[in-house]
N, C-alpha and C positions, 0 to 999 in steps of 0.2 A: 357722245362723244366718238368725230369721225373718226375711223383708221383704216391707214393703207392698206389694203385686198391685198398687199401683195406678202406682208407684214403679218397674216394669218394664215392659221390651218385649216383645211378643208372643212372644219365643222365650222368655221367663224369665228375661231378663240383666237385671243393674240400669244403670237408667239413668244417662246421663253428665248431670252436673251444669248444661250447659246444656241439655241433653232436661228437663228437671226442673223448669228455672225455665220455659221454653216449655210446660211441661205448667200448670205452677199458674197462670200468666199467664192461661189460657186465660178466666176469667172476668172478665177487669179491664180485656179493651182499649181499650176505647173512652171510661172514664172521664177518664182522663188520669193516672198514679198518679204523679206528681209534684207534683200540686195539690191532693190528695184529703185532705191533712192540716191541718198546721199546728197541733199539739198543743199543750203545755206551753214548747215550749223556746225562745219569744219570752218568756213569762216572766222569762227571768233578766235582762229588762233592767229595772232597778228603777224602779218608779213614784216620782215624785219630787211627786206633786201628788195632793191627792184627788179621786176620778172622780167624774163627775156622772153619766157615759154608762160605760154597758156595751159599745153594740155601734152600727153607723153604719148605716141605709139611705140611699143616696145615688142620688138620682133624677134620672138625666142629661137632660138635654133637648137632645141632641147638634142641632148646625145652630144654634142661639142665638138664642131667642125676644126679639122685640125688648121692651126693658122700659117704653117709651112707650106701649106697648098694653097692659101687666099690671101694674107693680106702679108704675112712676114717672111719674104722671100730669105735661103739660107742655101746658097752654092758653095759653100765650105763642107754642106753635107756629102758631097762628091769626091770629095781629098779624104773624107774619113769613111767611107762606103764601107759598110761590110767588119769596119773595127767595133768592138764591145764597148760598148761605155760601160764607166763606173761611177762608184757614189751610191747614194742610198734610193736615186731614183731607179737604178735599174736592175731589173727584174729579169735576173739569169736564164730561166728554164724557158722563156717565151719568144726571146730574141736572136733575128740573126745580123745582128749589130745597126750603126746607125744606115737609113736609106734616104737617100736626097730623094726629092718629089719631080717624077717626069716630066712635070708642066712647065711651062715654060712663064716667065712674069714681064710686062711688058711698063713699061712709064705712061700715066696717059694725067691728058690737062697740063693748063698752064704749070700745074704743081709738080708732073713727073713723079706723083706715087706710081709704087708699081704694086700693081696686082695681077692674080693670078690666069690664067688666059681661061682659064673657068667659071670668071667672074667679069667677063665682059660689059656687061651691062652698067654694074656697080662702075668698075672703072671709067664706063663713059661720064660719069655724072661724080666724079672724086671730090672735083674742086668744090662741089660742096658739101663734101664729107670727110671730118676725123677720123683717122683711123689711129686708135692705140693698139700698141705693139708689144706694149709692157704690163697687161695682165696678168694677174697670179691672185687666185685664191687657196682656202684652207685644205681642202683632200682634195684628191683624185677618185672619190667613189658619188656616184651620180646623185644617189637622194642627197646627203648632205650636201654637196656642190649645188644643187638645184635649189635647194632651201637656202642655204647661202645669197645668190644670185635675185631668187626671187624676194628673201623676208629679212637678209642680214644675219641670219643666224644659222646653223649648222644643222639645229634642231626645230621641229616641229611646232615651234611653241609663242611664233609672234609674227605680229601682223605683214603682211606682203606690203611689200612696196608703192604699188597701188590703193590700196586701204592708207594708208600715210599721208599719201598726195590729197587721198580726198579727204580726209581728215583734216588736213592742215587748210585746203582752200575749197572744200565744198564743187559743186557742180555745177557747169554754167545754163543747165537747162532741167528743168525739176519736171518735164515731163518723160524723161528717159531716165535710166540708172548712170551713175556718178561713173561708175568703173566696171566696166565688162571685159570678159575674157572670153577672146572666138579659140577655139581647137574643136579639130575637126573630126577628132571620136576622145572616147570617156577614158583610152587607156592612156592617160599622160602618166608619166613613171611621177611619185608622190601623189600629185593628184590634187585635189582641191585645196590641202595646207598651204600648195605655193602661191595661193591669192585669198587665203583667210584672213578675215578681220582679226581673228583672236580675239583679246581683249578688247578691242576699240571697240566702242560700240555697234551695235547690228548693221546701222546705217550704212557704214564703212566697209561692206562687206562686197565681194563682187559678184557679179551677176552673169553665170556662167552659161554659154550658148555655144552648144555641139553645131558644126556649121559642115557636117554631112551631106545635109538637104538643103539647100539655101531658100527654099519655099518660108514665107515669113510666118505662116501657121505653123510650120516646125521650128523654126529659129526662137520662135519665143510662143511655144504653146499654149493654146489656153488662153490668148490676151484677152479674147471678146468674149463677153457672156452671152451665151446661145439661148437664154430663157426672157432677158429682160432688154426692153432698150433703154439709151442712155440718160433720156430721161429720169426714168424709174431710178434707175442706178442712182443717179446724184440726188435724188430724194432719199433712197435708203442709205447711202453711202454719208450723207449729211447728217440724219438720224446717228447712225450707229459711229459716227464720229465725235456726235454731243452727246453722247453715253459716254467714250470712250474718255472726253477731256471731263466729264464728271469724275469719272475713275481718275483718272491723272490725277485730278486735283488734290484728291486724297492719300497719294505716294508721290509726293515730290523727288525729281531727281530720280526716276524708273526709268532708265535708259530704255530697258528692253520693248518700256509701253511705249513709248516715246517714238522708238521705232517702226516700231508695229503701225500707229497711226498713222504717220506718215509714208510709210510703204502701200499703205491700202489707196491714200491719197494716189500716187504716182503710180500704181497699177492701174487706176482707173482712167487717168491721163495718158496711160499708154497706147488705149486702145488706138488712138486716133496717129497717135506721134508714130510708135513702135510699126506703123504701116508701110511707112514713108521712110523713115532713115533705117531699116534694116532690108528695104528691097533693092536688090543691085539691079533686078530687073528692067527698073527705071534708069539705068545707067545706058547711054549709047555706046552700039556694039563697037564701032570702034575703041572705047575704052576699056570694055572689057576684055577685050583682045588684048590693047596694051597690058593689061596685068598678067593675060592667062588663065585659060580654060582648066585651072589645076586647085585642089582645097585651099592649098595657100595663097594662089593668087586672088582669088574671090574672097578667103577672109580679108584681105589686104585691101584689097576695093572695100570691101563692106566695113574696114577700119576708118578707110578716109571717109564715106559717108556717115560713120558716128562721132569723129573727130568733127565734121562741120555741124554736127546737130551737137556740140556744145557738151560733148560726151567727154570726161575729163582726162581719164585713164585706158588706155583700151592696149590689151595683149596679145599678141598672135602669136600660138604656140606653132612651131612646124612641125606636120609630118609628110611624106610625101606623097605620091599617089598609091604605092604598094606599101602606105602604112611604116614606111623605113623613116626611125630618127638617124641622127650622125653619128651613131656609133658603129663606126667601121672597124671594127676587131678583126676584121676578113675580109679578101676581095677590097682592100679600099680601094683601091683605083680601076673597079667597075663601077661603086656606088660612088664614089665625091663628084666623080662630073654631073652625074643625073641628078644627085641632091643640091647642087650647084644650080644648076640649068635652070631649075625651078624656084629657087629661092632668088637669085640672081635677078631675073628678068620681074618676080612681083617685088621686089625691095625699091629695086630703082625707078619701076613705075610708079609707087606711091612718093619716095622722095620727087620725082619730076610731077606726077602730078599736082602734090600740096604746091613744092614751086609754082607752077604755072597758074595754079589759084590764088598767091598768096598767102599762103598759109602755111609755108615752110620757116618762116622767122620767128612767128609762136608756134610752131608743132614740133617737138623736139622725138625724132627718131631715134630709137638705138635699136641695133643690130647684134644681138649675142650669142653667146651659147654659156654651159654652166663652167668651161674648162676648154682646153685642147686637146692635140694628139702629140704623143712621144713623136720624137724624129727619128729613132729607132723603128725595127720593125716588131711586129709579133705575128707568131706564125701561124699558118692557118692551121683549122683543125685535124685534115687530111695529111699525114706527116709526108706520103709519098708527092704532094705537090710544094712542098716547101721550098722547093730552089725556086719556084718560079715566083717573082717581086710580085704579080698581079693577083697573084691568091694570097699574097700577107696583109696585115693590118695594122695600126697604129694604136695602140694603148690611151686609156685616159691620160690627160697630163695637166696638173693645176700650177705649175712655176710657172709659165709663161703661154698667154694664150692672146688673143686680138677682139677688140670689139671695134664696132664701127659708131659713131654720133653722126648725126646730120639735123640743120635745122633748130630751132631755139637756143639763136643766141651762142650758137657751136661756132667755132673758124674750122670754117670749110678749105680744103687743099694743104688738110697739115697732117702727118704721118710723127704721132708724138710718142716718144720711148722709145727703146730696143730691147728686143731680149738680147743673149748670148750670139756666139756665132754660129753656134748650133742649133739654138732655139730653145735652151735648154732649161734655160733661168732669166725672169726677165731682169734686167741689168742695167739700163739706165732709163731715171726718170720711173720708177718701177709704180702701178697703179693697181692698187689693191680695189677688191667688191666695195668696202667701205668706202675708197675715195670718188669709187665712181656714182654711189648709192648719194653720195655729199654733193658732187658736183649735179644730177639731177636735181636734187632739191633747190640746191642755190640759184638754178637757171629758172625754176619755177616760182622765185621769189621768196621762199622759205628755208631758214638756219637750221641746218642738221644737229645742231648743239643745241636749240631751242625750241624745236620740234619736239614734245615730249608728254608721254601721257602718265598718269600717275595709277598703277595700279601694284597691290599687293605691297604697299606701304613703301616703293620708290617709284622714282621716273625714270621709262622707259622711251627709245628713244631709237630709228631704226637704223642709225650706226653705232649704237650702244657705247662704249667710250672709244669708240675709233674712228676714222675718217680725218680726208683733210679736200678741201676744195680744190681738184686740178684748175689752178686759173690758167695756167699758159693754153689750154686749149680754148677758152673764151673768149669769143668778137668782140 
């Protein structure tokens, strides 16, 4: 009987099944096999709504941008400057009272939406965007708020938004992961729980990519098998997959095994697909300049390439060139403009680029943080400098903040909802994170109340028992 020499030991004896698996996985090591797929299994969840969007690019400003310095002007703060706020949100030991924004706001576009001077690029395309000024969430602490925005729960026990989307729709490209997370550093607060598949099958887990080095072999390390040519790998993979299918036939509905089988196939196919999709050096120099040569700018450009290649959900986590998030507890007005400059340019470039390519209509772009920042000041640690407004910061604020949406059937040129005159609380048409999630799913053609998964004896969903689609923002 003929034996493939690549499946024998040095002595010519056939490899054991365990040794065969070890050898076959040589080229797939660091890819994270279980997350390298997201094929069409999720399409088993029947769509109930005509979809307007096919994919989502989720631009996450981790740390919490100040709403009153970006999209929600509050001129009344000048009237109350220095006065002490009251109520349960007031943190007496840390504040010098209400603090107005020194940044000016201008009306932009035909819609006349007011946007801070720190976001001129987004201001220039505001007619393509919807700004929700009445967002609110459950708590003002980073970890639970991050989890709420990314998973719909304040504890790390639920599947992420991207995993739910992939479960509901599957991927458009079986040669690439269906859910990709781009982050410039591994040191994101909370970390992998924000993009976890949790109790959903392993095929809906995200593929995390560190974007500090944009070389393709660093972005998706070990994607190529250095020992065997593609044809030999194909023979080996066919053999091992046939063994796996026999194994699976005896273990009906073993989702972990089925996910592993599919992941091996996807990892094999990625050898050619990843080299193209992940390589931003193929972009013209002018396009790279449009996005900006920063970690976030390069990640946004990569997100567009992945969207073009059929990746269903792409998350881009923001970190500045100095690895600073938006958590400006001190020196707020020194840090905020720098953070905005980087995010503003790349975010606007992404939206404009998608529109120019005819992709914005079916790509939903979400720009948000986990919460906002207080309309009153937070003192600098150095008490000798507390009289200098530039040294003061803004604390976490969860009862009012802003989120920007673009494309995917969302109404452009719309400012929806309001916070009160000081930016303390969502007032008119409040939108909870559950409502935002319900709206995102709706635009993808998924009913958030029917997109469920049975686990531990009950049906779970992204929005739990909450959430309403914000119909007024739909085009």
